[in-house]
N, C-alpha and C positions, 0 to 999 in steps of 0.2 A: 504494500500500500504506500509506504513512504517513498519507494523508488518511483512509482508512477506519479506521486504528488510532485516530486522534483521536476519531472518532465512537464507537468502542467504549469508549475510556477515559473519556470524559465522561459516559457513560450512567448510571453509579451516582449521580453528582451530580444529573443532570437528573431522575432518578426520585424524588429527595428534594425537589426544587424544584417538581415538577409532579405532579398527580394522574393516575391512569389515564384519567379522563374528558378531561383536557387533551390527553393523547397521542392519545386517540381522535378528538377534534375536529381536531387537527393532521393525523392520518392521513387523515381524510376529505377535508380541504382539499387535502393534497398529492396524493392519489389523483385527485381531480377535475381538478386542474391538470395532472397528468401525462397523464391521458386526453385532455384537450383539446389539450395540446401535441403529442401523438403524431400528430395529423392537421392541426394548424394550418398547417403549411408545405406541405401536400400532397406532402411528401417530395421536393420539388424539389431540396433541398440535396444529396441523394445523387448527383445528376447532375454535381456539380462534379468527380467523379473520372472521368467519362466523357471529357471533352474534354482534349486535351493542350495546347490553346491557353489561356494564362492569361487573356486578355481575355474569352473565353467563360466560363471558370470564374468569374471575377469577376462577370460578368453573372448567372450562376446564383445567386451569393450575394445579389446585390441583389434578384433576383426572389424568392428565398426570404423575405427580410426584408420585402419589400412585402406578400407574401401573408400573412405572420404578423401584421403590423400591421393589415391589413384584417380578418383573422379575429378578432383580439383585440377590435377595435372592435365587430364584429358580435356576438360572444359577450357583451360587456358590455351591449349593448342588450337582448339576450335575458334576461340575468340580472336587469336592472332591471325588465323587464316580467313576470317570473314571479310567481305568487301568493305572498303573504307566508308561507304555510304550507310552501313548498318547502324552505327552509333546515333547518327542524326535521326534516322527513322524511328529509333527506339526512344528518342527524347533525351539522349545523353550528349547533345552537341556534336562537335566534330572530333572529340577526344577518343582515339583508339585505346589510349592508356587506361581511360576510365572503364571501358568495356572489359579490358583485361583484368582490372581490379575486381570485377564481379566475382571471379573465381576465388580470390582471397577472402572477400566478404562472405561468400557461401561456405568456404572451408571453416572460417571462424564461427559462423552461425551453427553449422552442423556439429562442430566439435564442442561448442558450448552446450548444445542439447544433450550430447552424450555425457558430458561431465555433470550436468544438472540432474539427469536421470540416475546416474550413479549415486549422487548425493541423496536422492529420494530413496534408493534401494537400501542404503546404509543408515537412513534416518538422520542425516545431518541437516536438519531443517534450518537450524539457526545459522549455520555456515552458509547455506544457500541464500538465506535472506540477506545476510551481510554482503555476500557477493553481488546480489542484485542491486543493493543500495550503492555499493562502490561503483558498479557499472553506470548507474544513472548520474552519479557525481562526476565520474570521468567523462562521460558523454557531454554533459553540460559545460564542464570546464574547457574541453577541447573545442567544442563548437563555438563557444563565446570567444576564446582566445585566438582561434584561427579564422575568424570571420573576415578580417581585412586582407590577410595575405592570400587566402585560398578561395574566397567567395563560396560557391556551392561546395567546393572541395572541403571546406571546413566542416560542413554538416556530415559529409561522408567520412572524414577523418575521425570525427567524434564517434560514429557508429563502429568503425574498425577498432578504435582504441578501447571502446566500451566492451566489445566482445573479446578482444585480446586480454584485457584485464580480468574478465570473467573466467576465461579458460585457465589462465595462469594461477589465479587465486584459488580456484577449486583444485587444480592439478597438484599444487604444492601440498595440499592437505590430504590427498587421497593416495594411499599406497598402491592402488591399482595402476597408476601411471608409472610407478617405479618397478613394478613386477616384470620379470623377464618374459618375453613372448615365447609361447610354446606352440610352434607352428603346426605340429600334428593335431593338437587339441583345437587350435583355431580352425583348421580345415574340417574337423569333425563337427564343430559348432556351425560352420557354414552349411554343411550338408543337412544337419538335423533341423536347422531353423530356416531353410530355404523358403518355406511358406511365407515367412515375413516379407522376403524380397518379392515374391510372386503375388501376394494378396494385399499386403499392407501398403506397399509402395504406390499402387494406383490410387488407393483411398487417400493417402497422404498428399499425392499430387493434386487430386481433385479438390481437396480441402484448401490447398495452397492457391489453386486457381481462383476459387471463390474469394479468397482473402486479398489477393494481390493483383490479379489481372485487371480488375476495373480501373485501377490507377494507371496501368500501362496503356490501356485502350484510350482512356481520357487524354493522356499525354500525347498519344499518336494522333488523335483527332483534333484536339484544340491547342496543343502545345504545352510546354512545361509550366507556364504561368498559371493556367487554369488547373493543371494537375497539382500545383502547389497550393492553390486555394482549397482544393478537395482534400489535400493532405492535412492542412491545418484544421479543417472542420472535423475530419476523422480523428486527428490527434487529440482534440479537445473534448470530443464527445465519446468516441469509442473506448478510449482508455478508462475513464471512470465507469462507464457502463460495463466494460469487461470485468472490472474489479467487483462490481456489485453482482454481476451475473455469475462469476466464479464462486462467490460466497453462497449465493442462492443455490447453485448447482451442487456444491458440496453438501449443504444441509439437506437438500431434497434427496440426493442419491444415497446419502447415509441412511435415511429413514426408509427409502424405497428398497434398498438392498436388504435391510433387516426384515422387512415384510416379505420379500421374495424368499428369503431363507426359511421363513416360517410358513410359506405357502399361503399367505394371507392376500388373496387376489382382491377381495373386496376392499381391504385396507389400502392396497396399492392404487386402486381406482379412485378411492376417496381422496387419498393424498394428492394424486395427480390433479384432480379437479379443484381441490382447495388451493393448491399451489398456483394453478393456472389463473384462478379468479383473483387471488391476492397480488400476484406479480403483474397482472394486467392493470389493476388500479394504480399501482406504483409507477409502472411504465408510462401510462397515459399522463399522469400528473407531472412526473419528472421530465420526460422528453418533451411533452407538450409545452411546458412552461419555458424550456430552453429554446424551443422553436419560435415562440412568440417574441422573445427579446434578442434573437440571434443576430440580425443585421446591425442593430444599434450597439449591441454588446461588443461585437467583433471590431467595429469601427473605433470605439472608444478605448478598448483594452489593447488591441493589437496594431492600431494605426489605420488611417483612412485607406491605405493601399489594400487592406484586408477585409474591407466591409463586405465585399461580394462573397467572401467565404461564409458569412452568416446567412446570406441568401441561399447558398448551396446547402447549408446545414438544414435550413427550413424545408427545402425540397426533399432532402434525404430523411426527414423525420419518420415517415412510415417504416423505412427499413430498420432504423435504429430502435424504434418502438417495438416492432415485432421481434427484433433480434434479442432484446432484453427479455421479452415474454418467453421466447423459445429457449433461452439459455439453460434453465434447470433440466430440460427434458432431452438434452443432446445425448446422454448416455443410456437412455431407456432401452434402445434397440440392442445395444451390446449386452446389457444386463439380462435381457430376455433371449440372448443367443440368436439374434437375427442380424448377423453381420451381412447377410445377403441384402436385406432391406437397407442397411446402413450405406452400403456401396451404391445401391440404386438411388438413395436419397441424395448422395453427393453428386452423382452423375446429373440428376435433374437440376440441382442447384447450379452446377457449373454451366450447364447448357442454357438455362434461363437467364442467368446473370450476364454471361459473356455474349450470348446471342442477342439479348435486348440492346446492349451497347453497340454491337456490330451493326445491327439494323439501323440504329440512330445515325451512326457514321455513314452508312451506305446511302441513306436518304438525305444526308446533310442537315439533320435537325439542329436547332440552336442549342447553346449550352444549357439554357433553362429547361428546354424540352428533354434534353438528354439526362440531366440530373433528376428531373421529375420521373422519367422512365426508370432510372436506376433505383430511385426510392420505392417505386411501386413494385418493380420486379423483385427487388431484394426482400420487401415485405412478403411477397407471395411465396418466395422460397422458404422463409422462416415459418410462415403459416403452414406450408406444406409439411415441413419437418415436424411440427406439433401434431398435425393431423395424422401423419404416418405413425408417430409414437402412440397416440391414443388408439388408433385403429388396431395396432398390434397388441396393445395391452387389453383392449376390450375383447379380443378373441384368444387371449392367453389362458392356458390351463397349466397347473403345476406339473402335469405329466409331460409337458412340452407339446401336447397335441392341441390343435385349435378347437375351440368350442363355439357354437353358434350364439349370436346375440351379444349384448353388452351386459349391463347390470340386470 
């Protein structure tokens, strides 16, 4: 919570040090790095929670890091070989070096995920919290200090420094990084957990597409300045809402999983509906009030150059509102052992979101029309996610066999 608060607090200063186009270039870079990082490890790191034997879990960590390094090297070669026009088309200006740096950003992001998951496995929650706080402080310091000499590069430098500090701070405290690699065991782990690469990687990529491709498409259609406005609106609203949503999700899933273990289907349905009603009221009041004051608030707090970001926030209100409402129910399908529906849900979300933006670009719709379309299509995908979760729960039986009807 403190780490995200730092991000929000320094935003008014950053918007006076950087132009919207700088934020747009940074957003394109960060989105590309995150997309690449989502598949770079082939999701092998998730398998560290499967084995109860520490030696095998350590081998999984080593396997993940080896795959990440190889993928980063391969992506760097691809970036160097791409035509010189590609960076501009992506919204990165004319800098081929910046495109090459995407590989480094992805490597650090993927490595940080591995280190963070290992901290969760060994229950080092305090150390993980301290690391995240240090990352936010590092990012803020570098982005503020490097604003003049590097322009948009200062924002990117802050991201790279933040992730590098996170990886090194966690690695120093974790013996797993100092353990010698046992390649026969690593190969055995790769064979045993190949399903993670085959099944989890597509789901991870689809989820990353939903999160990061909208910014890339907006930058490609309208340029980095508009993408920067979108990034600020997302930064100031999505971060607090994600914090609230994560807390609600943890509380809901804790109670839901306990009822599932007790085969209390009636209680699971009651909890679902009560949570849905309660969070809907909170979301309407919270997000709705922010939408009302958005343009005026952004102009006064972040500077007149950023007032349009408040307009975009207002247009995106339906997506953020439904996103908060849907947040507690994201893990229902996995708890009910319906990974097939989880994958289907992510496919639908990716197709609807990216498809709607591409249609807007194809027909040359205005910025306002495009953001309004994104707000509605995003809301539709979150509503669809809630509907799928409820439909699955309403036909769930403790034996795993579907039953007709609901309550």
